[in-house]
C-alpha positions as CSV (number, residue, x, y, z in Angstrom):
1,M,129.9,135.4,71.7
2,W,126.3,135.6,72.9
3,Q,125.4,132.8,70.5
4,K,128.0,130.6,72.1
5,K,126.6,131.4,75.5
6,I,123.1,130.5,74.3
7,Y,124.4,127.2,72.9
8,C,126.3,126.4,76.1
9,T,123.3,127.2,78.2
10,A,121.0,125.1,76.1
11,F,123.5,122.2,76.2
12,A,123.8,122.5,80.0
13,I,120.0,122.4,80.4
14,I,119.7,119.3,78.1
15,W,122.6,117.7,80.0
16,L,121.0,118.5,83.4
17,G,117.7,117.1,82.3
18,W,119.3,113.9,81.1
19,F,121.3,113.7,84.4
20,I,118.1,114.1,86.5
21,N,116.3,111.5,84.5
22,A,119.2,109.1,84.7
23,A,119.5,109.7,88.4
24,Y,116.2,107.9,89.1
25,A,113.5,106.1,87.2
26,A,109.8,105.9,88.1
27,R,108.9,102.2,88.8
28,E,105.1,102.1,88.4
29,Y,102.8,99.3,89.6
30,W,99.0,98.7,89.5
31,I,98.2,96.4,92.5
32,A,94.8,95.5,93.9
33,A,93.7,93.7,97.0
34,D,91.3,90.9,95.8
35,E,89.3,88.3,97.6
36,V,90.1,84.7,96.6
37,Q,89.4,81.2,97.7
38,W,92.8,79.9,98.7
39,D,93.8,76.2,98.9
40,Y,96.7,75.5,101.2
41,A,97.1,71.9,99.9
42,P,95.9,71.7,96.3
43,A,97.4,68.1,95.8
44,Y,95.0,66.7,98.5
45,P,94.4,63.9,99.3
46,M,98.0,63.2,98.5
47,N,100.9,64.6,100.5
48,P,103.6,65.6,97.9
49,M,106.4,65.2,100.5
50,T,105.7,61.5,101.1
51,G,103.8,60.5,98.0
52,K,101.1,59.0,100.3
53,E,97.8,60.1,101.7
54,F,97.9,62.4,104.8
55,T,98.3,60.8,108.1
56,A,95.7,61.3,110.9
57,E,98.0,63.9,112.5
58,Q,98.4,65.8,109.3
59,R,94.7,65.7,108.5
60,V,94.1,68.0,111.4
61,F,95.3,70.9,109.2
62,V,93.7,69.8,105.8
63,E,90.4,68.1,106.8
64,Q,89.2,69.2,110.3
65,G,87.1,72.2,110.9
66,I,87.2,74.5,107.9
67,G,89.6,72.3,106.1
68,R,92.3,73.4,103.6
69,R,90.3,76.0,101.6
70,Y,89.8,79.5,103.1
71,Q,88.5,82.8,101.9
72,K,91.5,85.2,101.9
73,S,92.6,88.7,100.7
74,V,95.7,88.8,98.5
75,Y,97.6,91.4,96.5
76,R,97.5,90.9,92.7
77,E,99.1,92.8,89.9
78,Y,97.1,94.4,87.1
79,G,97.9,96.2,83.8
80,E,97.7,99.9,83.6
81,G,94.4,101.3,84.8
82,F,93.4,97.9,86.3
83,R,92.0,96.9,83.0
84,A,93.2,93.2,83.2
85,L,94.8,90.9,85.7
86,K,98.5,90.2,84.9
87,P,99.3,86.5,84.6
88,R,102.3,85.5,86.6
89,A,105.5,84.7,84.8
90,A,107.1,81.3,85.1
91,E,109.8,82.6,87.4
92,A,107.2,84.0,89.8
93,Q,105.2,80.8,90.2
94,H,106.9,80.0,93.5
95,L,105.4,83.1,95.1
96,G,102.2,81.3,96.1
97,I,100.1,83.6,98.2
98,L,102.6,86.5,98.1
99,G,101.7,89.7,96.3
100,P,103.6,90.8,93.2
101,V,107.3,91.7,93.7
102,I,107.9,95.4,93.8
103,R,111.4,96.1,92.4
104,A,113.5,99.2,92.3
105,A,117.2,100.3,92.4
106,V,118.7,102.9,94.7
107,G,117.8,106.3,93.3
108,D,114.5,105.2,91.8
109,K,111.0,106.3,92.7
110,I,108.2,103.8,93.3
111,I,104.6,104.6,92.3
112,V,102.0,102.1,93.3
113,H,98.4,102.6,92.2
114,F,96.3,100.6,94.7
115,K,92.7,99.5,94.4
116,N,90.8,97.8,97.2
117,N,88.4,95.1,95.8
118,T,87.8,93.6,99.2
119,R,84.9,94.2,101.6
120,F,87.3,95.5,104.3
121,P,89.5,98.7,104.5
122,A,93.0,97.9,103.2
123,S,96.3,99.6,102.4
124,I,99.9,99.0,101.4
125,H,102.5,99.8,104.1
126,P,106.1,99.5,102.9
127,H,109.2,98.7,105.0
128,G,112.6,100.2,104.2
129,V,111.8,102.8,101.6
130,L,111.3,106.6,102.1
131,Y,107.8,107.9,102.4
132,T,105.8,110.8,103.9
133,M,102.9,110.2,106.4
134,A,100.5,110.6,103.5
135,H,102.0,107.5,101.8
136,E,102.6,105.4,104.9
137,G,99.5,103.2,104.4
138,A,98.7,103.2,108.1
139,P,96.0,105.0,110.2
140,H,97.3,107.3,112.9
141,S,96.2,110.3,115.0
142,Q,97.4,113.7,114.0
143,A,99.0,115.9,116.6
144,A,96.8,118.9,115.7
145,G,93.5,118.3,117.5
146,N,94.3,114.6,117.6
147,E,92.0,114.2,114.6
148,H,92.0,110.7,113.0
149,K,93.4,110.9,109.5
150,P,93.7,107.6,107.6
151,D,96.6,108.4,105.3
152,G,96.8,105.9,102.6
153,V,93.9,103.9,104.0
154,V,91.6,102.7,101.3
155,A,87.9,102.0,101.8
156,P,86.3,99.0,100.0
157,G,86.0,99.9,96.3
158,G,88.4,102.9,96.7
159,E,91.8,103.7,95.1
160,Y,95.0,105.4,96.2
161,T,98.4,106.1,94.7
162,Y,101.4,105.6,97.0
163,V,104.7,107.3,96.1
164,W,107.9,106.1,97.8
165,D,111.5,107.1,97.2
166,V,114.5,104.7,97.3
167,P,117.5,106.5,98.8
168,E,120.7,104.8,99.6
169,R,119.5,103.9,103.1
170,A,116.7,101.8,101.5
171,G,119.2,99.7,99.6
172,P,121.9,97.1,100.4
173,G,124.3,98.1,103.2
174,P,128.1,97.6,103.3
175,N,127.9,93.9,104.2
176,D,124.9,93.1,102.0
177,P,124.9,91.5,98.6
178,S,123.8,93.5,95.5
179,S,120.1,93.3,96.5
180,I,118.0,93.0,99.6
181,A,114.3,92.4,100.4
182,W,111.7,94.4,102.5
183,I,108.2,93.5,103.3
184,Y,105.0,95.3,102.3
185,H,101.6,94.6,103.9
186,S,98.2,96.0,104.8
187,H,98.3,98.0,108.1
188,I,94.7,98.9,109.0
189,D,94.2,96.0,111.4
190,E,97.7,94.6,110.9
191,T,97.1,91.2,112.6
192,A,93.8,90.5,110.8
193,D,95.1,92.0,107.5
194,T,98.3,89.9,107.3
195,N,96.6,86.7,108.5
196,A,94.1,87.3,105.7
197,G,97.0,87.2,103.2
198,L,97.9,90.8,102.4
199,I,101.6,90.6,102.2
200,G,104.4,90.8,99.6
201,A,108.0,91.7,99.0
202,I,110.0,94.7,97.8
203,I,113.4,94.0,96.4
204,I,115.9,96.9,96.2
205,T,119.1,96.5,94.0
206,K,122.3,98.5,94.6
207,K,122.8,101.3,92.1
208,G,124.9,100.1,89.2
209,F,124.1,96.4,89.7
210,E,120.5,96.6,88.3
211,D,119.2,95.3,85.0
212,A,116.5,97.2,83.1
213,D,113.8,95.4,85.2
214,R,115.8,96.1,88.4
215,T,116.8,92.5,89.0
216,P,120.5,92.2,90.1
217,V,122.9,91.5,87.2
218,D,125.1,89.3,89.3
219,V,122.4,86.7,90.0
220,D,120.9,84.0,87.7
221,R,117.8,83.2,89.7
222,E,115.9,84.6,92.7
223,F,113.4,83.0,95.1
224,I,111.3,84.5,97.9
225,S,110.0,82.5,100.8
226,L,107.6,83.7,103.5
227,F,107.7,81.5,106.6
228,T,104.6,82.1,108.7
229,V,101.8,80.5,110.5
230,F,98.7,82.0,109.0
231,D,96.3,82.2,111.9
232,E,92.9,81.8,110.3
233,N,91.2,82.4,113.7
234,A,92.5,86.0,113.5
235,S,91.8,86.6,109.8
236,L,89.5,89.2,108.4
237,H,87.5,86.4,106.8
238,L,86.8,84.2,109.9
239,Q,83.1,84.7,109.8
240,S,82.9,83.9,106.0
241,N,85.0,80.8,106.5
242,L,82.9,79.6,109.4
243,A,79.9,79.4,107.0
244,A,81.8,76.8,105.1
245,C,82.9,74.8,108.2
246,I,81.8,71.2,108.6
247,G,81.8,69.3,111.8
248,L,83.6,71.0,114.8
249,C,83.0,74.7,114.2
250,D,83.2,76.3,117.6
251,P,85.6,79.3,117.5
252,D,86.2,78.9,121.2
253,D,87.2,75.3,120.9
254,E,91.0,74.7,121.2
255,E,91.0,71.8,118.7
256,F,89.1,74.0,116.2
257,Q,91.6,76.8,116.7
258,E,94.5,74.4,116.2
259,S,93.0,73.3,112.9
260,N,93.1,76.9,111.6
261,L,96.9,77.4,112.2
262,M,98.3,76.9,108.7
263,H,102.1,76.4,108.9
264,G,103.2,77.2,105.4
265,I,105.8,78.5,103.1
266,N,104.2,81.1,100.8
267,G,100.8,79.9,102.0
268,L,101.3,76.3,101.1
269,V,101.8,73.2,103.3
270,Y,103.3,69.8,103.0
271,G,105.3,70.4,99.8
272,N,102.5,71.9,97.6
273,N,104.8,74.7,96.5
274,H,105.9,74.8,92.8
275,G,108.6,76.7,91.0
276,Y,111.7,76.3,93.3
277,S,113.7,75.0,90.4
278,M,117.3,75.8,89.4
279,R,120.3,74.5,87.5
280,K,123.5,73.2,89.0
281,G,126.1,76.0,89.3
282,E,123.7,78.9,88.9
283,R,124.0,81.9,91.2
284,V,120.8,81.7,93.2
285,R,119.6,84.3,95.6
286,W,117.0,83.5,98.4
287,Y,115.0,86.2,100.1
288,I,113.5,84.9,103.4
289,L,110.6,86.8,105.0
290,G,108.9,86.3,108.4
291,M,105.6,87.4,109.7
292,G,103.3,86.4,112.6
293,T,103.4,86.2,116.4
294,E,105.6,84.7,119.1
295,V,105.4,81.2,117.6
296,D,106.8,82.5,114.4
297,L,110.5,81.8,115.1
298,H,111.5,80.0,112.0
299,S,114.7,78.3,111.0
300,P,114.8,77.6,107.2
301,H,117.0,74.6,106.3
302,W,118.2,73.7,102.8
303,H,119.2,70.1,102.3
304,G,122.1,69.3,99.8
305,A,123.5,72.8,99.6
306,T,125.1,75.6,101.6
307,L,124.6,79.3,101.4
308,L,126.3,82.6,102.3
309,H,124.7,85.3,104.5
310,N,126.9,88.4,104.9
311,G,130.0,86.3,104.2
312,N,129.0,83.5,106.7
313,R,128.6,79.9,105.5
314,L,125.5,78.1,106.6
315,D,122.6,75.7,105.6
316,V,120.2,76.9,108.3
317,T,119.2,80.5,109.1
318,E,116.6,82.1,111.3
319,V,113.9,84.7,110.7
320,L,111.5,86.5,113.1
321,P,108.2,88.3,112.3
322,A,108.6,91.1,109.8
323,A,112.3,90.4,109.5
324,T,114.1,89.5,106.2
325,K,117.3,87.7,105.2
326,T,119.1,87.6,101.9
327,L,121.3,84.6,101.2
328,D,123.2,83.4,98.1
329,M,123.5,79.7,97.0
330,Q,125.5,78.1,94.2
331,P,124.0,74.5,94.1
332,D,126.6,71.8,93.3
333,V,124.6,68.6,93.5
334,R,121.6,67.7,91.4
335,G,118.5,66.3,93.0
336,R,115.1,67.0,94.6
337,W,116.1,68.5,98.0
338,M,114.0,69.1,101.1
339,Y,113.6,72.7,102.2
340,H,111.8,73.3,105.5
341,C,111.6,75.0,108.9
342,H,113.6,73.1,111.4
343,V,111.3,73.8,114.4
344,N,109.8,70.4,115.3
345,D,106.2,71.5,115.7
346,H,106.4,73.4,112.4
347,I,107.7,70.3,110.5
348,N,104.8,68.2,111.8
349,A,102.3,70.9,110.8
350,G,103.6,71.0,107.2
351,M,106.1,73.9,106.9
352,M,108.2,72.1,104.3
353,T,108.7,71.7,100.6
354,N,111.3,70.8,98.0
355,F,113.7,72.7,95.7
356,I,115.0,71.0,92.6
357,V,118.5,71.3,91.2
358,Q,118.7,70.1,87.5
């Protein structure tokens, strides 16, 4: 009898261990903040949207002042131990300036090893997921003695490991599809950090709808679009970029300031994006992100197709700073279709690109 009890107890322990492991998986990432030279319009002097050279109005944003190339800080993914930079897969080429996609399913745990390779303090602050103050990635004053304690704030050259849980309240709600997006970004000097380029997406999939890599099983293709006006006047790297400025370089001049407002989709202007390609009839999921200031009221519009957002049919949606939208499309007409913000000033400044249906 006692042997049966031992066997039953051992089996129960094994089963409990399996159940706990099955309940969540640790999703581990190695992400660094790196300094790069970013080109907002790499096809210059051609405008890919028109197939012609830039007009005088468009050249304000790609020629005047600092021009189209800026020193920026970006998140990049590395292999374990930061030994080597991970090349981006073909399906991630559309991300542009965005950091690597952090993926998880409800019930998982996210572990992000972060290294700051920039000259400024940096962090990773996540939206949506569950974290303690030690893993918030934002400086704040503690109640006890009001002592400043930079939880998750990383000095230049430093490292930190963030641990976030993914409970049900971090995943899709009752009216959401099987996956939704959140933003992550640096939160030391949030305005300067995000304008410098430190921003990316977290995608959370509903439990039971995830593949092994945590992509949703009911979707054939996913795209992420950040609609924002990168204000290079407010970037961490303004002084460095001023050193490369030619011609009008007065930070207090309104024309110079205007030339530094880069109206882009994933940090690219006038159709310089690549990778928004799909096949007719595929189940395509779009995650729309916003960031910026009061001018960053964006209205993404897809030509040649319609989408569903929480059961509502549309071809134009709206997004505000730090907000997100998840929409589903099943393209039914082949072609090279325009995809742009419908705000007039933003169209003129280059917040447009194409998506291709094959």
